C-alpha positions in Angstrom: -39.3 -1.4 27.2 -38.4 2.5 26.3 -35.5 2.2 28.7 -34.0 -1.0 27.2 -34.1 0.6 23.6 -32.5 3.8 24.8 -29.7 1.4 26.3 -29.4 -0.4 23.2 -29.1 2.9 21.0 -26.4 4.2 23.4 -24.4 0.8 23.1 -24.7 0.7 19.5 -23.6 4.4 19.0 -20.4 3.8 21.4 -19.9 0.7 19.2 -20.2 2.5 16.2 -18.1 5.3 17.1 -15.1 3.3 18.5 -15.3 1.4 15.1 -15.3 4.2 13.0 -12.2 5.6 15.2 -10.3 2.2 14.7 -11.0 2.3 11.1 -9.7 6.1 10.7 -6.4 5.1 13.2 -5.8 2.2 10.9 -6.2 3.9 7.6 -3.8 6.7 8.9 -1.2 4.1 10.1 -1.5 2.3 6.6 -1.2 5.3 4.5 1.7 6.4 6.6 3.7 3.0 6.1 2.8 3.4 2.3 4.4 6.8 2.6 7.6 5.5 4.4 8.1 2.3 2.0 8.1 5.0 -1.0 10.6 7.4 1.2 12.8 4.6 1.6 13.0 3.9 -1.8 13.7 7.2 -2.8 16.5 7.5 -0.1 17.7 3.7 -1.1 17.3 2.9 2.5 15.9 -0.4 2.9 15.8 -0.2 6.6 12.7 1.9 6.4 11.2 -0.6 4.0 11.8 -3.9 5.2 10.1 -3.7 8.9 6.5 -3.2 7.2 7.0 -6.7 4.8 5.4 -9.7 6.3 8.4 -12.6 5.9 5.7 -14.2 3.1 5.1 -11.1 1.4 4.5 -11.8 -2.2 4.7 -9.4 -5.2 3.7 -9.1 -8.7 3.5 -6.7 -11.7 0.9 -6.5 -14.7 2.9 -4.7 -17.6 0.0 -3.0 -19.7 0.8 -2.3 -23.3 -0.6 -2.9 -26.8 0.7 -6.5 -27.2 -1.6 -7.3 -24.3 -1.3 -7.7 -20.6 1.5 -9.8 -18.8 1.9 -10.9 -15.4 5.2 -11.1 -13.7 6.1 -14.3 -12.0 5.0 -14.2 -8.0 8.1 -13.1 -6.3 9.2 -12.1 -2.6 10.1 -8.6 -1.5 13.6 -9.2 -1.1 14.5 -8.5 -5.1 12.9 -5.3 -4.9 14.7 -4.7 -1.4 18.0 -5.5 -3.0 17.4 -3.7 -6.2 16.7 -0.3 -4.1 19.7 -1.0 -2.1 21.8 -1.5 -5.1 20.4 1.2 -7.6 22.8 3.0 -9.8 22.5 6.4 -8.0 19.3 7.5 -9.7 16.4 8.4 -7.2 13.5 5.9 -7.6 10.6 8.3 -7.3 7.2 6.9 -6.8 4.6 9.4 -6.6 1.4 8.0 -5.0 -2.1 9.6 -4.7 -5.9 9.2 -4.9 -5.8 6.6 -1.8 -8.6 4.3 -1.2 -8.2 2.1 2.0 -10.4 -0.4 3.4 -10.1 -2.0 6.4 -11.6 -4.5 8.8 -8.9 -4.3 11.7 -7.4 -7.5 10.9 -6.9 -7.1 6.9 -6.6 -4.2 5.0 -6.1 -3.1 1.2 -4.7 0.3 -0.2 -5.2 1.2 -3.8 -3.5 4.2 -5.2 -2.6 5.5 -8.6 1.1 6.4 -9.0 3.8 7.8 -11.4 7.3 6.4 -11.2 10.4 8.7 -12.3 13.8 7.9 -12.6 15.4 10.8 -11.4 13.4 13.6 -13.0 12.6 11.6 -16.1 9.0 9.8 -16.3 9.2 6.2 -16.4 5.5 4.6 -16.2 2.6 5.1 -14.3 -0.2 2.7 -13.1 -2.2 1.6 -9.9 -0.6 0.0 -6.8 -2.7 -2.6 -4.7 -1.0 -3.4 -1.2 -2.6 -6.0 1.0 -2.1 -5.7 4.8 -2.5 -8.0 7.7 -2.5 -6.9 11.2 -0.2 -9.1 13.2 0.8 -8.3 16.8 -1.3 -5.2 16.7 1.1 -4.1 13.7 0.2 -3.5 10.1 2.4 -5.7 7.6 2.7 -6.0 3.7 1.6 -9.4 2.6 0.9 -8.8 -1.1 1.7 -6.1 -3.4 0.7 -6.0 -7.4 0.9 -3.0 -9.7 -0.1 -2.1 -12.9 2.8 -0.6 -15.3 1.9 1.3 -18.3 4.1 4.0 -20.4 1.2 5.5 -22.4 -2.3 7.2 -21.5 -0.8 8.2 -17.9 -2.8 10.7 -16.6 -0.6 13.9 -15.4 
């Protein structure tokens, strides 16, 4: 009986260790994808952004102001990619921090605070929520929602 218990504990510890390593690996990959997306946006280089978008990706924004919250229509990524590719030359600089990533190996959520600047000028801030799915062992963004506010931003 002792031998069976020891084997069970050993197998459980190996399983937990592998699961923990997978979670850490997935979290690092997801964080890197997000940084690459925003590097692409700063550089107006949609070729850095598009490979991480699932063909059915959906996007929304929630404008938060004193008149109440307003949700944008549900859109695909093409509008964002087109806007990035054809911006008027100002750098779109989204600074993200305070990452929180949860993953079960097939789906993941990344939640982060952000501040958005047009060139050097502050525009707005809020929170991004990215939803990922893993297809063919690659993480793809399936849904993005962000809140947007111009007041009460922590700097």
